[in-house]
DOVOVO-517407 format. One record per atom (N, C-alpha, C): x, y, z negated; residue in one letter. Coordinates in nm, 2 decimals. Example, Ala and Ser with C-alpha at 12.3 -4.5 7.8 and 13.67 -1.06 7.14 Angstrom:
<sites>
+--------+--------+--------+---+
|     xx |     yy |     zz | r |
+--------+--------+--------+---+
|   1.32 |  -0.57 |  -0.78 | A |
|   1.23 |  -0.45 |  -0.78 | A |
|   1.32 |  -0.33 |  -0.78 | A |
|   1.28 |  -0.22 |  -0.71 | S |
|   1.37 |  -0.11 |  -0.71 | S |
|   1.29 |   0.00 |  -0.79 | S |
+--------+--------+--------+---+
</sites>
This chain:
<sites>
+--------+--------+--------+---+
|     xx |     yy |     zz | r |
+--------+--------+--------+---+
|  -1.88 |   7.13 |  -3.55 | X |
|  -1.74 |   7.11 |  -3.58 | X |
|  -1.71 |   7.16 |  -3.72 | X |
|  -1.80 |   7.23 |  -3.78 | X |
|  -1.77 |   7.27 |  -3.92 | X |
|  -1.69 |   7.40 |  -3.93 | X |
|  -1.65 |   7.46 |  -3.81 | X |
|  -1.58 |   7.58 |  -3.81 | X |
|  -1.58 |   7.63 |  -3.66 | X |
|  -1.54 |   7.75 |  -3.63 | X |
|  -1.54 |   7.79 |  -3.49 | X |
|  -1.44 |   7.70 |  -3.41 | X |
|  -1.49 |   7.66 |  -3.29 | X |
|  -1.42 |   7.56 |  -3.21 | X |
|  -1.27 |   7.61 |  -3.18 | X |
|  -1.25 |   7.74 |  -3.17 | X |
|  -1.12 |   7.80 |  -3.13 | X |
|  -1.02 |   7.76 |  -3.24 | X |
|  -1.06 |   7.73 |  -3.36 | X |
|  -0.97 |   7.70 |  -3.47 | X |
|  -0.95 |   7.55 |  -3.48 | X |
|  -1.03 |   7.47 |  -3.42 | X |
|  -1.02 |   7.32 |  -3.43 | X |
|  -0.88 |   7.28 |  -3.36 | X |
|  -0.82 |   7.18 |  -3.42 | X |
|  -0.69 |   7.14 |  -3.37 | X |
|  -0.70 |   7.00 |  -3.30 | X |
|  -0.62 |   7.00 |  -3.19 | X |
|  -0.59 |   6.87 |  -3.12 | X |
|  -0.44 |   6.86 |  -3.11 | X |
|  -0.40 |   6.74 |  -3.16 | X |
|  -0.25 |   6.72 |  -3.16 | X |
|  -0.18 |   6.83 |  -3.24 | X |
|  -0.24 |   6.89 |  -3.34 | X |
|  -0.18 |   6.99 |  -3.42 | X |
|  -0.19 |   7.14 |  -3.36 | X |
|  -0.25 |   7.15 |  -3.24 | X |
|  -0.26 |   7.28 |  -3.17 | X |
|  -0.40 |   7.33 |  -3.18 | X |
|  -0.42 |   7.45 |  -3.22 | X |
|  -0.56 |   7.51 |  -3.22 | X |
|  -0.61 |   7.51 |  -3.07 | X |
|  -0.74 |   7.48 |  -3.05 | X |
|  -0.79 |   7.47 |  -2.92 | X |
|  -0.78 |   7.61 |  -2.85 | X |
|  -0.78 |   7.72 |  -2.92 | X |
|  -0.76 |   7.85 |  -2.85 | X |
|  -0.62 |   7.86 |  -2.79 | X |
|  -0.52 |   7.82 |  -2.87 | X |
|  -0.38 |   7.82 |  -2.82 | X |
|  -0.37 |   7.73 |  -2.70 | X |
|  -0.43 |   7.61 |  -2.71 | X |
|  -0.42 |   7.52 |  -2.60 | X |
|  -0.48 |   7.57 |  -2.47 | X |
|  -0.60 |   7.64 |  -2.48 | X |
|  -0.66 |   7.71 |  -2.37 | X |
|  -0.58 |   7.82 |  -2.31 | X |
|  -0.52 |   7.90 |  -2.39 | X |
|  -0.43 |   8.01 |  -2.34 | X |
|  -0.31 |   7.95 |  -2.27 | X |
|  -0.25 |   7.84 |  -2.33 | X |
|  -0.14 |   7.78 |  -2.27 | X |
|  -0.17 |   7.72 |  -2.13 | X |
|  -0.28 |   7.66 |  -2.12 | X |
|  -0.33 |   7.60 |  -2.00 | X |
|  -0.35 |   7.71 |  -1.89 | X |
|  -0.41 |   7.82 |  -1.93 | X |
|  -0.43 |   7.93 |  -1.83 | X |
|  -0.29 |   7.99 |  -1.79 | X |
|  -0.21 |   8.01 |  -1.89 | X |
|  -0.08 |   8.07 |  -1.85 | X |
|   0.01 |   7.98 |  -1.76 | X |
|   0.01 |   7.85 |  -1.80 | X |
|   0.08 |   7.75 |  -1.72 | X |
|   0.02 |   7.73 |  -1.58 | X |
|  -0.11 |   7.76 |  -1.57 | X |
|  -0.18 |   7.75 |  -1.44 | X |
|  -0.16 |   7.87 |  -1.35 | X |
|  -0.09 |   7.97 |  -1.40 | X |
|  -0.06 |   8.09 |  -1.33 | X |
|  -0.15 |   8.21 |  -1.35 | X |
|  -0.24 |   8.20 |  -1.45 | X |
|  -0.32 |   8.32 |  -1.47 | X |
|  -0.26 |   8.43 |  -1.56 | X |
|  -0.27 |   8.55 |  -1.51 | X |
|  -0.22 |   8.66 |  -1.58 | X |
|  -0.29 |   8.79 |  -1.53 | X |
|  -0.32 |   8.88 |  -1.61 | X |
|  -0.31 |   8.89 |  -1.76 | X |
|  -0.41 |   8.79 |  -1.82 | X |
|  -0.39 |   8.77 |  -1.95 | X |
|  -0.48 |   8.68 |  -2.02 | X |
|  -0.57 |   8.76 |  -2.11 | X |
|  -0.70 |   8.73 |  -2.11 | X |
|  -0.80 |   8.80 |  -2.20 | X |
|  -0.87 |   8.69 |  -2.27 | X |
|  -0.88 |   8.70 |  -2.40 | X |
|  -0.95 |   8.60 |  -2.48 | X |
|  -1.06 |   8.68 |  -2.55 | X |
|  -1.18 |   8.62 |  -2.54 | X |
|  -1.30 |   8.68 |  -2.61 | X |
|  -1.32 |   8.60 |  -2.73 | X |
|  -1.33 |   8.68 |  -2.84 | X |
|  -1.35 |   8.61 |  -2.98 | X |
|  -1.48 |   8.66 |  -3.03 | X |
|  -1.53 |   8.58 |  -3.13 | X |
|  -1.66 |   8.61 |  -3.20 | X |
|  -1.64 |   8.57 |  -3.34 | X |
|  -1.69 |   8.45 |  -3.37 | X |
|  -1.68 |   8.40 |  -3.51 | X |
|  -1.53 |   8.39 |  -3.55 | X |
|  -1.50 |   8.43 |  -3.67 | X |
|  -1.36 |   8.42 |  -3.73 | X |
|  -1.26 |   8.50 |  -3.63 | X |
|  -1.31 |   8.61 |  -3.58 | X |
|  -1.22 |   8.68 |  -3.48 | X |
|  -1.09 |   8.71 |  -3.53 | X |
|  -1.07 |   8.76 |  -3.65 | X |
|  -0.94 |   8.79 |  -3.70 | X |
|  -0.85 |   8.66 |  -3.71 | X |
|  -0.90 |   8.56 |  -3.76 | X |
|  -0.83 |   8.43 |  -3.78 | X |
|  -0.79 |   8.38 |  -3.64 | X |
|  -0.87 |   8.38 |  -3.54 | X |
|  -0.84 |   8.34 |  -3.41 | X |
|  -0.73 |   8.42 |  -3.35 | X |
|  -0.75 |   8.56 |  -3.36 | X |
|  -0.66 |   8.65 |  -3.30 | X |
|  -0.51 |   8.63 |  -3.35 | X |
|  -0.50 |   8.59 |  -3.48 | X |
|  -0.36 |   8.57 |  -3.54 | X |
|  -0.30 |   8.45 |  -3.48 | X |
|  -0.37 |   8.35 |  -3.42 | X |
|  -0.32 |   8.24 |  -3.35 | X |
|  -0.27 |   8.26 |  -3.21 | X |
|  -0.30 |   8.37 |  -3.16 | X |
|  -0.27 |   8.40 |  -3.01 | X |
|  -0.13 |   8.45 |  -2.99 | X |
|  -0.06 |   8.41 |  -2.88 | X |
|   0.07 |   8.47 |  -2.86 | X |
|   0.07 |   8.61 |  -2.82 | X |
|   0.18 |   8.67 |  -2.83 | X |
|   0.19 |   8.81 |  -2.79 | X |
|   0.16 |   8.83 |  -2.65 | X |
|   0.10 |   8.94 |  -2.61 | X |
|   0.07 |   8.97 |  -2.48 | X |
|  -0.07 |   8.93 |  -2.43 | X |
|  -0.14 |   8.86 |  -2.52 | X |
|  -0.28 |   8.82 |  -2.48 | X |
|  -0.37 |   8.93 |  -2.53 | X |
|  -0.45 |   8.98 |  -2.44 | X |
|  -0.55 |   9.08 |  -2.48 | X |
|  -0.67 |   9.02 |  -2.55 | X |
|  -0.71 |   9.07 |  -2.66 | X |
|  -0.82 |   9.01 |  -2.74 | X |
|  -0.94 |   9.11 |  -2.73 | X |
|  -1.05 |   9.06 |  -2.70 | X |
|  -1.18 |   9.13 |  -2.70 | X |
|  -1.27 |   9.07 |  -2.79 | X |
|  -1.33 |   9.15 |  -2.88 | X |
|  -1.43 |   9.10 |  -2.97 | X |
|  -1.57 |   9.12 |  -2.91 | X |
|  -1.64 |   9.00 |  -2.89 | X |
|  -1.78 |   9.01 |  -2.85 | X |
|  -1.87 |   9.04 |  -2.97 | X |
|  -1.90 |   9.16 |  -3.00 | X |
|  -1.97 |   9.19 |  -3.12 | X |
|  -2.10 |   9.12 |  -3.13 | X |
|  -2.17 |   9.09 |  -3.02 | X |
|  -2.30 |   9.02 |  -3.01 | X |
|  -2.28 |   8.87 |  -2.98 | X |
|  -2.17 |   8.81 |  -3.03 | X |
|  -2.13 |   8.68 |  -2.99 | X |
|  -2.24 |   8.58 |  -3.04 | X |
|  -2.32 |   8.61 |  -3.14 | X |
|  -2.42 |   8.52 |  -3.19 | X |
|  -2.54 |   8.50 |  -3.09 | X |
|  -2.54 |   8.59 |  -2.99 | X |
|  -2.65 |   8.57 |  -2.88 | X |
|  -2.62 |   8.45 |  -2.80 | X |
|  -2.49 |   8.41 |  -2.79 | X |
|  -2.45 |   8.29 |  -2.71 | X |
|  -2.34 |   8.32 |  -2.61 | X |
|  -2.32 |   8.23 |  -2.53 | X |
|  -2.21 |   8.23 |  -2.43 | X |
|  -2.22 |   8.36 |  -2.33 | X |
|  -2.34 |   8.40 |  -2.31 | X |
|  -2.36 |   8.51 |  -2.21 | X |
|  -2.30 |   8.64 |  -2.27 | X |
|  -2.31 |   8.66 |  -2.40 | X |
|  -2.25 |   8.78 |  -2.46 | X |
|  -2.10 |   8.78 |  -2.45 | X |
|  -2.04 |   8.66 |  -2.46 | X |
|  -1.89 |   8.65 |  -2.45 | X |
|  -1.85 |   8.67 |  -2.31 | X |
|  -1.92 |   8.62 |  -2.21 | X |
|  -1.89 |   8.64 |  -2.07 | X |
|  -1.91 |   8.79 |  -2.03 | X |
|  -2.01 |   8.85 |  -2.07 | X |
|  -2.02 |   9.00 |  -2.04 | X |
|  -1.91 |   9.07 |  -2.10 | X |
|  -1.87 |   9.04 |  -2.23 | X |
|  -1.76 |   9.11 |  -2.29 | X |
|  -1.63 |   9.09 |  -2.22 | X |
|  -1.60 |   8.97 |  -2.18 | X |
|  -1.48 |   8.94 |  -2.11 | X |
|  -1.48 |   9.01 |  -1.97 | X |
|  -1.58 |   9.01 |  -1.90 | X |
|  -1.58 |   9.07 |  -1.77 | X |
|  -1.56 |   9.22 |  -1.78 | X |
|  -1.63 |   9.28 |  -1.89 | X |
|  -1.61 |   9.43 |  -1.91 | X |
|  -1.46 |   9.46 |  -1.94 | X |
|  -1.40 |   9.37 |  -2.02 | X |
|  -1.26 |   9.39 |  -2.05 | X |
|  -1.17 |   9.38 |  -1.93 | X |
|  -1.20 |   9.28 |  -1.84 | X |
|  -1.12 |   9.26 |  -1.72 | X |
|  -1.14 |   9.38 |  -1.63 | X |
|  -1.26 |   9.44 |  -1.62 | X |
|  -1.28 |   9.55 |  -1.54 | X |
|  -1.20 |   9.67 |  -1.59 | X |
|  -1.17 |   9.68 |  -1.71 | X |
|  -1.09 |   9.79 |  -1.78 | X |
|  -0.94 |   9.77 |  -1.76 | X |
|  -0.89 |   9.66 |  -1.70 | X |
|  -0.75 |   9.65 |  -1.68 | X |
|  -0.70 |   9.74 |  -1.57 | X |
|  -0.57 |   9.77 |  -1.57 | X |
|  -0.51 |   9.85 |  -1.47 | X |
|  -0.39 |   9.78 |  -1.42 | X |
|  -0.39 |   9.73 |  -1.31 | X |
|  -0.49 |   9.73 |  -1.21 | X |
|  -0.60 |   9.63 |  -1.24 | X |
|  -0.72 |   9.65 |  -1.19 | X |
|  -0.82 |   9.55 |  -1.20 | X |
|  -0.80 |   9.43 |  -1.11 | X |
|  -0.79 |   9.31 |  -1.16 | X |
|  -0.76 |   9.19 |  -1.08 | X |
|  -0.88 |   9.17 |  -0.98 | X |
|  -0.85 |   9.10 |  -0.87 | X |
|  -0.94 |   9.06 |  -0.77 | X |
|  -1.05 |   8.96 |  -0.82 | X |
|  -1.01 |   8.88 |  -0.92 | X |
|  -1.09 |   8.77 |  -0.97 | X |
|  -1.06 |   8.74 |  -1.11 | X |
|  -1.15 |   8.68 |  -1.18 | X |
|  -1.13 |   8.63 |  -1.32 | X |
|  -1.16 |   8.48 |  -1.32 | X |
|  -1.07 |   8.41 |  -1.38 | X |
|  -1.09 |   8.27 |  -1.40 | X |
|  -1.14 |   8.25 |  -1.54 | X |
|  -1.26 |   8.19 |  -1.56 | X |
|  -1.32 |   8.17 |  -1.68 | X |
|  -1.31 |   8.03 |  -1.73 | X |
|  -1.26 |   8.02 |  -1.85 | X |
|  -1.23 |   7.89 |  -1.91 | X |
|  -1.28 |   7.89 |  -2.05 | X |
|  -1.33 |   7.77 |  -2.10 | X |
|  -1.39 |   7.76 |  -2.24 | X |
|  -1.29 |   7.69 |  -2.33 | X |
|  -1.30 |   7.73 |  -2.45 | X |
|  -1.21 |   7.67 |  -2.55 | X |
|  -1.24 |   7.53 |  -2.58 | X |
|  -1.36 |   7.49 |  -2.56 | X |
|  -1.40 |   7.35 |  -2.61 | X |
|  -1.39 |   7.25 |  -2.49 | X |
|  -1.30 |   7.27 |  -2.40 | X |
|  -1.27 |   7.19 |  -2.28 | X |
|  -1.12 |   7.15 |  -2.28 | X |
|  -1.07 |   7.09 |  -2.39 | X |
|  -0.93 |   7.06 |  -2.40 | X |
|  -0.87 |   6.97 |  -2.30 | X |
|  -0.95 |   6.90 |  -2.22 | X |
|  -0.90 |   6.81 |  -2.12 | X |
|  -0.87 |   6.88 |  -1.98 | X |
|  -0.91 |   7.01 |  -1.98 | X |
|  -0.87 |   7.08 |  -1.86 | X |
|  -0.72 |   7.11 |  -1.86 | X |
|  -0.66 |   7.09 |  -1.74 | X |
|  -0.51 |   7.10 |  -1.73 | X |
|  -0.47 |   7.23 |  -1.65 | X |
|  -0.34 |   7.26 |  -1.67 | X |
|  -0.29 |   7.38 |  -1.59 | X |
|  -0.30 |   7.35 |  -1.44 | X |
|  -0.29 |   7.22 |  -1.41 | X |
|  -0.29 |   7.19 |  -1.27 | X |
|  -0.43 |   7.21 |  -1.21 | X |
|  -0.53 |   7.18 |  -1.29 | X |
|  -0.67 |   7.21 |  -1.24 | X |
|  -0.69 |   7.37 |  -1.23 | X |
|  -0.64 |   7.44 |  -1.33 | X |
|  -0.65 |   7.59 |  -1.32 | X |
|  -0.58 |   7.64 |  -1.20 | X |
|  -0.46 |   7.60 |  -1.17 | X |
|  -0.39 |   7.64 |  -1.06 | X |
|  -0.46 |   7.61 |  -0.93 | X |
|  -0.52 |   7.49 |  -0.92 | X |
|  -0.59 |   7.45 |  -0.80 | X |
|  -0.70 |   7.55 |  -0.77 | X |
|  -0.78 |   7.58 |  -0.88 | X |
|  -0.90 |   7.67 |  -0.87 | X |
|  -0.85 |   7.81 |  -0.84 | X |
|  -0.75 |   7.86 |  -0.91 | X |
|  -0.70 |   8.00 |  -0.89 | X |
|  -0.64 |   8.02 |  -0.75 | X |
|  -0.60 |   7.91 |  -0.69 | X |
|  -0.53 |   7.93 |  -0.56 | X |
|  -0.62 |   8.00 |  -0.45 | X |
|  -0.75 |   8.00 |  -0.47 | X |
|  -0.84 |   8.06 |  -0.37 | X |
|  -0.88 |   8.20 |  -0.43 | X |
|  -0.82 |   8.26 |  -0.53 | X |
|  -0.87 |   8.38 |  -0.58 | X |
|  -0.86 |   8.50 |  -0.48 | X |
|  -0.98 |   8.57 |  -0.48 | X |
|  -0.99 |   8.69 |  -0.40 | X |
|  -1.11 |   8.77 |  -0.46 | X |
|  -1.13 |   8.89 |  -0.41 | X |
|  -1.24 |   8.97 |  -0.46 | X |
|  -1.38 |   8.91 |  -0.43 | X |
|  -1.38 |   8.82 |  -0.34 | X |
|  -1.51 |   8.76 |  -0.30 | X |
|  -1.52 |   8.61 |  -0.34 | X |
|  -1.42 |   8.56 |  -0.41 | X |
|  -1.43 |   8.42 |  -0.46 | X |
|  -1.54 |   8.39 |  -0.54 | X |
|  -1.60 |   8.27 |  -0.52 | X |
|  -1.70 |   8.22 |  -0.62 | X |
|  -1.68 |   8.07 |  -0.61 | X |
|  -1.61 |   8.02 |  -0.71 | X |
|  -1.57 |   7.88 |  -0.71 | X |
|  -1.58 |   7.82 |  -0.85 | X |
|  -1.60 |   7.69 |  -0.85 | X |
|  -1.59 |   7.63 |  -0.99 | X |
|  -1.53 |   7.49 |  -0.96 | X |
|  -1.46 |   7.44 |  -1.07 | X |
|  -1.41 |   7.31 |  -1.07 | X |
|  -1.52 |   7.21 |  -1.06 | X |
|  -1.49 |   7.10 |  -0.99 | X |
|  -1.59 |   6.99 |  -0.99 | X |
|  -1.51 |   6.86 |  -1.02 | X |
|  -1.58 |   6.77 |  -1.08 | X |
|  -1.52 |   6.64 |  -1.12 | X |
|  -1.61 |   6.53 |  -1.07 | X |
|  -1.55 |   6.46 |  -0.97 | X |
|  -1.63 |   6.36 |  -0.90 | X |
|  -1.76 |   6.42 |  -0.84 | X |
|  -1.74 |   6.55 |  -0.79 | X |
|  -1.85 |   6.62 |  -0.72 | X |
|  -1.94 |   6.69 |  -0.81 | X |
|  -1.93 |   6.67 |  -0.94 | X |
|  -2.02 |   6.74 |  -1.04 | X |
|  -1.96 |   6.87 |  -1.08 | X |
|  -2.03 |   6.99 |  -1.07 | X |
|  -1.97 |   7.12 |  -1.10 | X |
|  -1.96 |   7.13 |  -1.26 | X |
|  -1.84 |   7.19 |  -1.29 | X |
|  -1.81 |   7.21 |  -1.43 | X |
|  -1.72 |   7.33 |  -1.45 | X |
|  -1.62 |   7.33 |  -1.54 | X |
|  -1.53 |   7.44 |  -1.56 | X |
|  -1.39 |   7.40 |  -1.53 | X |
|  -1.31 |   7.50 |  -1.51 | X |
|  -1.33 |   7.64 |  -1.51 | X |
|  -1.40 |   7.70 |  -1.39 | X |
|  -1.43 |   7.83 |  -1.40 | X |
|  -1.50 |   7.90 |  -1.29 | X |
|  -1.42 |   8.02 |  -1.25 | X |
|  -1.42 |   8.04 |  -1.12 | X |
|  -1.35 |   8.16 |  -1.06 | X |
|  -1.45 |   8.25 |  -1.01 | X |
|  -1.44 |   8.37 |  -1.06 | X |
|  -1.54 |   8.48 |  -1.02 | X |
|  -1.47 |   8.60 |  -0.96 | X |
|  -1.49 |   8.61 |  -0.83 | X |
|  -1.43 |   8.74 |  -0.76 | X |
|  -1.51 |   8.86 |  -0.81 | X |
|  -1.44 |   8.97 |  -0.81 | X |
|  -1.50 |   9.10 |  -0.86 | X |
|  -1.63 |   9.14 |  -0.79 | X |
|  -1.65 |   9.10 |  -0.67 | X |
|  -1.77 |   9.13 |  -0.60 | X |
|  -1.89 |   9.06 |  -0.67 | X |
|  -1.87 |   8.96 |  -0.74 | X |
|  -1.98 |   8.88 |  -0.81 | X |
|  -2.00 |   8.92 |  -0.95 | X |
|  -1.90 |   9.01 |  -1.01 | X |
|  -1.91 |   9.04 |  -1.15 | X |
|  -2.05 |   9.10 |  -1.19 | X |
|  -2.10 |   9.20 |  -1.12 | X |
|  -2.23 |   9.26 |  -1.15 | X |
|  -2.34 |   9.16 |  -1.16 | X |
|  -2.35 |   9.07 |  -1.07 | X |
|  -2.45 |   8.97 |  -1.06 | X |
|  -2.44 |   8.87 |  -1.18 | X |
|  -2.32 |   8.83 |  -1.21 | X |
|  -2.28 |   8.74 |  -1.32 | X |
|  -2.32 |   8.81 |  -1.45 | X |
|  -2.28 |   8.93 |  -1.47 | X |
|  -2.32 |   9.00 |  -1.59 | X |
|  -2.47 |   9.01 |  -1.62 | X |
|  -2.54 |   9.04 |  -1.51 | X |
|  -2.69 |   9.05 |  -1.52 | X |
|  -2.75 |   8.92 |  -1.55 | X |
|  -2.69 |   8.81 |  -1.50 | X |
|  -2.75 |   8.68 |  -1.53 | X |
|  -2.70 |   8.62 |  -1.66 | X |
|  -2.60 |   8.67 |  -1.72 | X |
|  -2.53 |   8.61 |  -1.84 | X |
|  -2.62 |   8.64 |  -1.97 | X |
|  -2.71 |   8.56 |  -2.00 | X |
|  -2.79 |   8.58 |  -2.12 | X |
|  -2.79 |   8.45 |  -2.20 | X |
|  -2.81 |   8.46 |  -2.32 | X |
|  -2.82 |   8.34 |  -2.41 | X |
|  -2.70 |   8.26 |  -2.40 | X |
|  -2.72 |   8.13 |  -2.40 | X |
|  -2.61 |   8.03 |  -2.39 | X |
|  -2.59 |   7.98 |  -2.25 | X |
|  -2.65 |   8.05 |  -2.15 | X |
|  -2.63 |   8.00 |  -2.01 | X |
|  -2.51 |   8.05 |  -1.95 | X |
|  -2.45 |   8.16 |  -1.99 | X |
|  -2.33 |   8.21 |  -1.93 | X |
|  -2.36 |   8.24 |  -1.78 | X |
|  -2.28 |   8.20 |  -1.69 | X |
|  -2.30 |   8.23 |  -1.54 | X |
|  -2.38 |   8.12 |  -1.47 | X |
|  -2.43 |   8.02 |  -1.55 | X |
|  -2.50 |   7.91 |  -1.48 | X |
|  -2.61 |   7.95 |  -1.39 | X |
|  -2.70 |   8.05 |  -1.43 | X |
|  -2.80 |   8.09 |  -1.34 | X |
|  -2.76 |   8.16 |  -1.22 | X |
|  -2.65 |   8.23 |  -1.22 | X |
|  -2.60 |   8.30 |  -1.11 | X |
|  -2.54 |   8.20 |  -1.01 | X |
|  -2.46 |   8.10 |  -1.07 | X |
|  -2.39 |   8.01 |  -0.98 | X |
|  -2.49 |   7.90 |  -0.92 | X |
|  -2.59 |   7.86 |  -0.99 | X |
|  -2.68 |   7.76 |  -0.95 | X |
|  -2.74 |   7.79 |  -0.81 | X |
|  -2.71 |   7.71 |  -0.71 | X |
|  -2.76 |   7.73 |  -0.58 | X |
|  -2.71 |   7.85 |  -0.50 | X |
|  -2.61 |   7.92 |  -0.55 | X |
|  -2.55 |   8.03 |  -0.48 | X |
|  -2.49 |   7.99 |  -0.35 | X |
|  -2.52 |   8.05 |  -0.24 | X |
|  -2.47 |   8.00 |  -0.11 | X |
|  -2.32 |   8.01 |  -0.09 | X |
|  -2.26 |   8.10 |  -0.17 | X |
|  -2.12 |   8.12 |  -0.15 | X |
|  -2.03 |   8.03 |  -0.25 | X |
|  -2.10 |   7.96 |  -0.34 | X |
|  -2.02 |   7.89 |  -0.44 | X |
|  -1.95 |   7.77 |  -0.37 | X |
|  -1.82 |   7.76 |  -0.40 | X |
|  -1.74 |   7.65 |  -0.35 | X |
|  -1.70 |   7.56 |  -0.47 | X |
|  -1.72 |   7.43 |  -0.45 | X |
|  -1.67 |   7.34 |  -0.55 | X |
|  -1.53 |   7.30 |  -0.51 | X |
|  -1.44 |   7.30 |  -0.62 | X |
|  -1.30 |   7.26 |  -0.59 | X |
|  -1.28 |   7.14 |  -0.68 | X |
|  -1.26 |   7.03 |  -0.61 | X |
|  -1.25 |   6.90 |  -0.68 | X |
|  -1.12 |   6.89 |  -0.77 | X |
|  -1.14 |   6.86 |  -0.89 | X |
|  -1.03 |   6.86 |  -0.99 | X |
|  -1.03 |   6.73 |  -1.07 | X |
|  -1.11 |   6.63 |  -1.03 | X |
|  -1.13 |   6.51 |  -1.10 | X |
|  -1.00 |   6.43 |  -1.11 | X |
|  -0.91 |   6.46 |  -1.01 | X |
|  -0.78 |   6.39 |  -1.02 | X |
|  -0.68 |   6.45 |  -1.11 | X |
|  -0.72 |   6.57 |  -1.16 | X |
|  -0.62 |   6.65 |  -1.24 | X |
|  -0.66 |   6.67 |  -1.39 | X |
|  -0.79 |   6.65 |  -1.42 | X |
|  -0.83 |   6.69 |  -1.56 | X |
|  -0.95 |   6.61 |  -1.60 | X |
|  -0.98 |   6.62 |  -1.73 | X |
|  -1.10 |   6.56 |  -1.79 | X |
|  -1.19 |   6.67 |  -1.83 | X |
|  -1.31 |   6.68 |  -1.78 | X |
|  -1.40 |   6.79 |  -1.80 | X |
|  -1.48 |   6.79 |  -1.93 | X |
|  -1.46 |   6.69 |  -2.02 | X |
|  -1.55 |   6.67 |  -2.13 | X |
|  -1.55 |   6.78 |  -2.23 | X |
|  -1.67 |   6.83 |  -2.26 | X |
|  -1.70 |   6.93 |  -2.36 | X |
|  -1.69 |   6.86 |  -2.50 | X |
|  -1.63 |   6.93 |  -2.59 | X |
|  -1.62 |   6.87 |  -2.73 | X |
|  -1.71 |   6.96 |  -2.83 | X |
|  -1.82 |   6.90 |  -2.87 | X |
|  -1.90 |   6.98 |  -2.96 | X |
|  -1.91 |   6.91 |  -3.10 | X |
|  -1.85 |   6.79 |  -3.11 | X |
|  -1.85 |   6.72 |  -3.24 | X |
|  -1.71 |   6.66 |  -3.27 | X |
|  -1.67 |   6.64 |  -3.39 | X |
|  -1.55 |   6.57 |  -3.42 | X |
|  -1.53 |   6.43 |  -3.35 | X |
|  -1.65 |   6.37 |  -3.34 | X |
|  -1.64 |   6.23 |  -3.27 | X |
|  -1.61 |   6.25 |  -3.12 | X |
|  -1.67 |   6.35 |  -3.06 | X |
|  -1.63 |   6.38 |  -2.91 | X |
|  -1.49 |   6.42 |  -2.90 | X |
|  -1.43 |   6.49 |  -2.99 | X |
|  -1.29 |   6.53 |  -2.98 | X |
|  -1.20 |   6.41 |  -3.00 | X |
|  -1.24 |   6.32 |  -3.10 | X |
|  -1.15 |   6.20 |  -3.11 | X |
|  -1.16 |   6.12 |  -2.99 | X |
|  -1.28 |   6.10 |  -2.94 | X |
|  -1.29 |   6.02 |  -2.81 | X |
|  -1.21 |   6.07 |  -2.70 | X |
|  -1.22 |   6.21 |  -2.68 | X |
|  -1.14 |   6.27 |  -2.57 | X |
|  -0.99 |   6.26 |  -2.60 | X |
|  -0.94 |   6.28 |  -2.72 | X |
|  -0.81 |   6.27 |  -2.76 | X |
|  -0.75 |   6.13 |  -2.72 | X |
|  -0.83 |   6.03 |  -2.73 | X |
|  -0.78 |   5.89 |  -2.69 | X |
|  -0.76 |   5.88 |  -2.54 | X |
|  -0.83 |   5.97 |  -2.46 | X |
|  -0.83 |   5.96 |  -2.32 | X |
|  -0.72 |   6.05 |  -2.25 | X |
|  -0.66 |   6.14 |  -2.33 | X |
|  -0.57 |   6.23 |  -2.28 | X |
|  -0.43 |   6.18 |  -2.29 | X |
|  -0.34 |   6.22 |  -2.20 | X |
|  -0.20 |   6.19 |  -2.21 | X |
|  -0.14 |   6.25 |  -2.34 | X |
|  -0.06 |   6.17 |  -2.41 | X |
|  -0.01 |   6.22 |  -2.54 | X |
|   0.11 |   6.32 |  -2.51 | X |
|   0.12 |   6.42 |  -2.59 | X |
|   0.23 |   6.51 |  -2.58 | X |
|   0.37 |   6.44 |  -2.61 | X |
|   0.47 |   6.49 |  -2.54 | X |
|   0.60 |   6.43 |  -2.56 | X |
|   0.67 |   6.50 |  -2.67 | X |
|   0.74 |   6.44 |  -2.76 | X |
|   0.81 |   6.51 |  -2.86 | X |
|   0.93 |   6.59 |  -2.80 | X |
|   0.95 |   6.70 |  -2.86 | X |
|   1.06 |   6.79 |  -2.80 | X |
|   1.20 |   6.74 |  -2.84 | X |
+--------+--------+--------+---+
</sites>
């Protein structure tokens, strides 16, 4: 993308702000954002009240960010029963999809959004699963190894609510932008 994805804009809005808005509108609180590349610049884009955590080892991949985020969530007072993990490069995920997934939040939750039956993001991790997820979160795999084939994993269908497309190139972002509903002028 030529710069950190968090700073990329869709309809004039940085992807990090869009992700935070979707989480908040979906009922998630408190909000924790893990930053790595361009951390100071990304942090300046965030609304007040969002807790920012720097993954110092962000260059290792998604696993480092996931470990940093879970450590930060464990440090909250009170510690929430579950964490909903969302990625900045999924701008087609909606607040409605977040809310549907978050509705089953408990300390033992292990759920992920599915689109036409295919597992994707966001992911809901009850605190009983945090140690296992942290141990499995290496490189760019994040929680994939922990979730893959886990007997407690529940897929929550969200294909009627969101578009799960990952955007890694300007072309993918432009293609997704054509498929999303356009924002209404205020």
